[in-house]
C-alpha angles and dihedrals in degrees: 000000000000112000125225108274097224092048092047093051091048091051090049093053091048090053090047090059090061091062086215108133092197089061094040100048100067090055092044089052090051090052089051094048091051097045093247097128090102086073091068123089130218088257090054090055092047090052091048089050093050094047090051096052090046090056127083113305101242137133092257092058091045089056088049091050093050090048091052091050091050091050091048090053091050088054091048094248111147119216118251124228093258090051093050090050092052093045091051089052093050100044087043091073107281091135097055131064094231127033123229131202093260090063090062091045091052092047092050090050089057089047090056093042095055091057096048118100090218143031132212115251107232093213102044101021089227127134114259121196117242139168117279110236117202116214120241135201092282090055093053093042091056092049094045090049092052092048092046092052088054088049088239092146094166093059091043091053092046089054090048092053091045088052093052092046089060091055091250111147113230112228136207092281092054094053096040090052093050094044092048091052091049090051092052090049091050092242100147091156089055090053091052092047093051092048090050093047093050092046091051089050091058095244097129090128088067097043100038094079133113092243093056094044090050091053092049091046090053091049091052094044094051095048105050099268093113095145090059090048091051089048093054091049092050091051092051092046092050089047092054092049091050094046091053085061103030124358117231129187094203097056125099117273115277124260118254137185092278090053089054090048092054091045095048092046090052092050092049090054088046091056093249100125096147091054090046091053090047088053090054092052091047094058094085090056092060095041099254120134115217122243125221095251089066092057092045090054092050093045091051090054088069093054119103115258093207110106098219097036098085094056095047103035118121131171091242091060092063127084097244091202095052104130093206091054091049091049092050092049091049092049092047092051091049092052090048090050090049089054090053093045092053089046094230110169113242124220138196092281088056091056092049097046098039098044091043091050092054090047093049089051089052100248100128093165093056090045093054092045091052091046092053093043095051093043097051107025098050096044091049088054090053092050092050091049091052092051093050092052098056097096119092120062102180117130092239091051093048091049092049092049091048091053091049091050091051090052089054096047092106092058115072113234092216135046108247126186115231120239094254092056093045091050091051095048092047090052092052093048091048092053090048092049089231 
């Protein structure tokens, strides 16, 4: 039954005020099916576009975004620069865990389209004039990021040179993306060349940042240049110590938690666990708070590297008087206590590495205690936080909370054991007849 037009439009505007695309879309679809889209203004479409890209990055919302763009073109509404940038990001693989070559192709097609003075009408096949939209730094950064994730370094570098040729100044994101891709490709010489080129261009203010140095340190560490990685860390650490006494603009950027993570991970791979643990304990002295990935790396270093060991290990198989085992258990417990003292929030990887480490060292009791503690304590904290947040009901508050939830979608709200750990614990409990 066809609804009254005035009532339908009023309902649509009420749904629009919620900024919730899942509530808006059914009414928008009804407008489309009944040829009422001519009642919507350019501002309405812009709002619909914004609410969609603020929503969860999934295939359903990508289809909605593409449908909106098609409808805007039918109405003769040209896309703005900010809308093109967002659309490039979405069609470029934002909605999937792993990008594929067609994502880059689709993004580059949009890049070409925005600079064309016309578009092809899908119904008539004729050229229709449209506004030319010049790309900006954000446009190039999105495209370079997509190409870099596909390890298409040639395309990423072409985009970079195109960007520079237009007198657009690359920023920290541009360089960190390119340097990270070079590191993953093992192109240490390329990293050095880019650093030299930027230095000769007088852009040290862009490159002399902790983020860039961390990316370069990772590139060196992953490609056999560990001494150079250690050297960068030492410079950043010394810089932080000096700045705590007397700030200096000419010094190297200061070390941060990510720098420590890279450094500690490198030392673990270099069989320097004691030095890595000492680095963790030294972080407080330079005013840097640890992050959970550091603890996970250290916990995993106590896990057995033998493939079949984890499925067969049992406390009885260990020499209970082995001094090395006792020392490792004591060290592991101290690191775990340090994590609790610094109030660093654990995650699912923490459960897997820590419980597995205790099991591999033969302390089944400690492993089960940690498993229960992480399973119950953390999830209770999450439930209490949810209850305390259910207060405000204003539209602005709901919209803000929704955006914050979307930003945290990649981080699981609860600690979940992986199947391998569950299988192992169940096997131990079955043998113990618990």
